[in-house]
N, C-alpha and C positions, 0 to 999 in steps of 0.2 A: 310512396313516402321514402325520402332519402335521408341518410344521416346528416348530410350537410344542411338540409332544411331544418332539422331539429336544432343544429348548432346556430343557424341563423335566427330562429325564433327565440332561443334562449338569450342570445346576445341582445336582441331587441328588448326582451323583458328586463335584462340587467340595465341597459342604458336608458330605457324609456324614451328613446329618440332614434329615429331611423338614420339620421346623418352620422351620429356618433357610432352607432352599431355598424354601419357600412364601413366607416373608417377603421374600426377595430378589426373587422373581417377582411379588410383590404379588397373590397369589391365596390362597384358603383352603386349608388343608392337606388336608381331605377331597377337594377338587377335584383337587389335585395327585396324591394317592394313586389316585384314580379314573382319571386320565389315564394314569398309569404302568401300572396294571393292564390298561387297554385296550390300551396299546402292547405289553406283554408277551404278552397273549393273541393279538394280531394276528401277531406275529413268532414265537410259539411257543417262546420261551426265557425263563428268569428272568434279569433283568439285575442284580438286587440280592439279596443274602442279608440278610434282615432279622432282627434280634434286638431284645430290649427295650432294649439299650444302644447299638446301633450299626447302621449301614447300610453294608455292604461290597459292592464289585463282584464279580460272578461272573466266571469266565473269559470267558464269552460277553459279559458286560457290558463288560469292558475292550475287547474287539474292537469292540463296538457304539459305544462312546464315541469311539474313534479315528476311525471312519468318520463318525459324526455330526458331530464337530468339522470334518472335512474338508468335509462337505456345507454346513454353516453358513458356513464360510469362503468357499466358492465362491459362495454366495448373497450374502454381503456384498461380495465382489469384484465380482459382477455389478452390484449396486446402485451401487457406486462408479464402475465403468466407465461405466454409463449416465448417472450424474450428470455425469461429466466430458464425455461426448459431448454432453449437453444444454447445455454451456457455462455451467453454474451457477457463480456466483462464490463462493457461500457454501460453507463447509466447516468441518471440525473436525479438529484434529491433536492427538493425545495424545502428549506428549513425556516420556519417562523421563529422569531425570538424576541423577547422583551429586551430593550436596550440594557436594562440593569443586569440581565443574565448574559447577554451576548458579549458584553465588554469584559466579563470576568471568567466565564467558563469556556466559551468557544475558542479563545486563543490557546487553550490547553488541548481541546479536542480536535480542531481542524487540521493542525499539522500532522498529528498521528494518523488521522483518517486519510489524508492526502498521501502519506508515505505508504500506507497499506494498499490503497486503491487509487493510484494516480490517474486512472482513466474515468473515474466517476466524478461528474461535475456537481459541485455544491452551490446552490443559489440561496442567498440569505435574504430574508425579509424581516425588517425590524418594525414593530408596530405595538400599539397598546394591547392589553389583554383582550378587550372586547373585539377589536378589529382582527386580532390573530385567530380568535375562535371562529369568526365568520369566514376568514380566509381558509381555515382548515376544514370547516364544514362544506365550503363551496368547492374544495378541491384545488384551490390556488396554492395551497401549501400542503405538502405531503404529511408533515408533522410539525408540531410547534412546541417550543420549550416554555412551559407555563408554571405558575405556582398555584397550589390549591387554596381556596376552592375554585373549581371551574364554574362558569356561568351556565353553560348549555349542557344538558344531560345527554345530548346526542353525541358527545365526545367520549371516547374511551381514553384511558391513559395508563402509563407505566411509571411508577415512582422511580426517581433517579437518585435523589439525594435529599437528606433532611438537614437543615442548618439552623443554628441558633439565631435568634433575633436579639439584638443588644440595643441599649439606649445611648444615643449620642447627645451630649450636652456641651455648651460652651466651655472652654478651658477655665473661665473665671467663675463658673457656676459653683455654688456651695457644695453640691454633690461631687463635683470634680475635685474640689479642695479636700474634702473628706477622703476621697480615694487616694489622693497624693500623700496624705498624712497617714495612711494605713488604718484609718478609723472607720472606713465605710463598709457597709454590708450591702448585700444585694438589694436593689431598689424595688419596693412594692409599687406596682403600677397605680394603685389607688391613691398613692401620695402625690401623683402628678396631675391631679384634677384641676389645679389652678395654674398650671404651666401653659405658656404659649407653644403650640405645636407647629411644626413645618412638615408638610406632607406632599406626596405625589398627587397629581391632578386626577380627576375622575376618569375612569377607564383603565387605570393602572391597577393591577392586581394587588400590589403591596399597599396601596391606599386602603383597600378594604380590610386588609389585615390590621392596619393601624386603628381603624375605626372599631373593629371587633375586639381588639385587645382592651381598648378603653371602655367600650360598652360592657364587656364582661367584668370590668372592675367597677362598674356602677356610674360611669359618667360619659358624656360626649366631649371629645377633645375640642379645645379652642384653637382652631387652625387659623393662624395669622398670615401664613404664606404658603403658596402652592407652586410646584414646579413639575415639569414633565421629565426631569433629569435628576437621578438620585445624587449625582455629584454636586449639582447646584444645591440640593437640600442640605448636604453636608457642609458646603461652603457657608450657607446662611447660618447654620448652627454654629460653626466655628467663629462667625462674625458676631455672635451673641444675640441673634434674632429670635431664637427659640430652641426647642428640643425636638428630637425625632427618633422614631424607631427605625433601625436599619438592619438589613441582613448582615451577618458577620462577615461574609465573603467580600462585601464591598467597603468595609470599614477601612479608614485610612490610618490604621494603627502604626504603620511604618513611616508615615509622613512626619517630617520635622516641623513643618509650618502649615498653617491653614487647615489644621485638623481639629475636630472636636475631641473631647474626652469620651471614652466609651466605657459604659458601666454594665454590669450583669443585672439582669432582672430576676427577681426572686422566684417567679413562676417558671423560669427557663422556657419561654415560648419558642417555638420553632416554625419554620415554613417548609413545606415539602415541594420540591421541584419535580416536575413530571414531564414526560414526553407524551403529548396528546395527539390523537388522530381520530378521524370520524369513525364511529362504530360501523362495522361491516366492511370497511374499506380494505381492499387487498394491499398489503404492504410488500413492496418489491424486495428482492434480495439486496438491492442497493440501500434501501431504507433500513432493512434488518442489519446490514453491515454497519451503518451509521450508528444505530442504537447500541449495537454490541461494542463498537469502539468507544462510544460515550461512556458505557458502563465500565469498561476496562480502564480508561484514563482516570475517571473519577475515583475508581477503586484504588488505583495506584497512588493518587494524590492523597486520599484519605489515610492510606497505610503509612505514607511518608510523614504525614502530620501527626501520626500517633493517636488519631481520634477514632 
């Protein structure tokens, strides 16, 4: 049994198709089929049930893939550990990020990291919360920047920053007028039960936060519009289409036009941003360096803001 045979079998399991797997592995399909047959003959079990339209894992195949992934993970861990021991400065870190986070935090962190470690390559992957968790669990991302709560308990995490959640309302909204007149107090979430809400689409972590804030206040929000982009959400609020909860860091407080009004919430809700990685995964020195830089930069930003 060879490591490449394990890699081949895993790729077939991922693609559920010999042609696509062969393309991803950069080998001819007949060679891939031959190697799989050789592997199945050696271990004495059928890993895949083949039909004209599909390739499905057998029960033995599912068990085999789980163990094969563990073996390949250990091989990769060994390589990384040996590279660290050899004191090599070069490295590569694949960072998963939510668009909402990447647009506002990474521009602060990446220049500082590049200045400190110019020979370490950073690869960015922007996806939804659900997809990022799967990429991190599968090893396609070393770490991911996510907000709590995480969906999968197979992920470990380190808290990075906690930020306040504010309420965005149209500039002409009565709550905005009260704020402008200085007569407003912090908004009770319960008082928003009859308001139209604008939220991120399913699969985005902050959507779940919106739902939980409302549910904890005793109601289900009336979501009238959805978007995959927090900037679109704020533009729709500014246009008078509804209200929304938004993280403080992405608020458009400095914008002179096309900006909602932002109000404090009485319960002072927050969201916690974390760096997540698969439990038990070896974190290379390059990844440790990225996490350290992340903490340093955000710490300095927090100190300058006086918060």
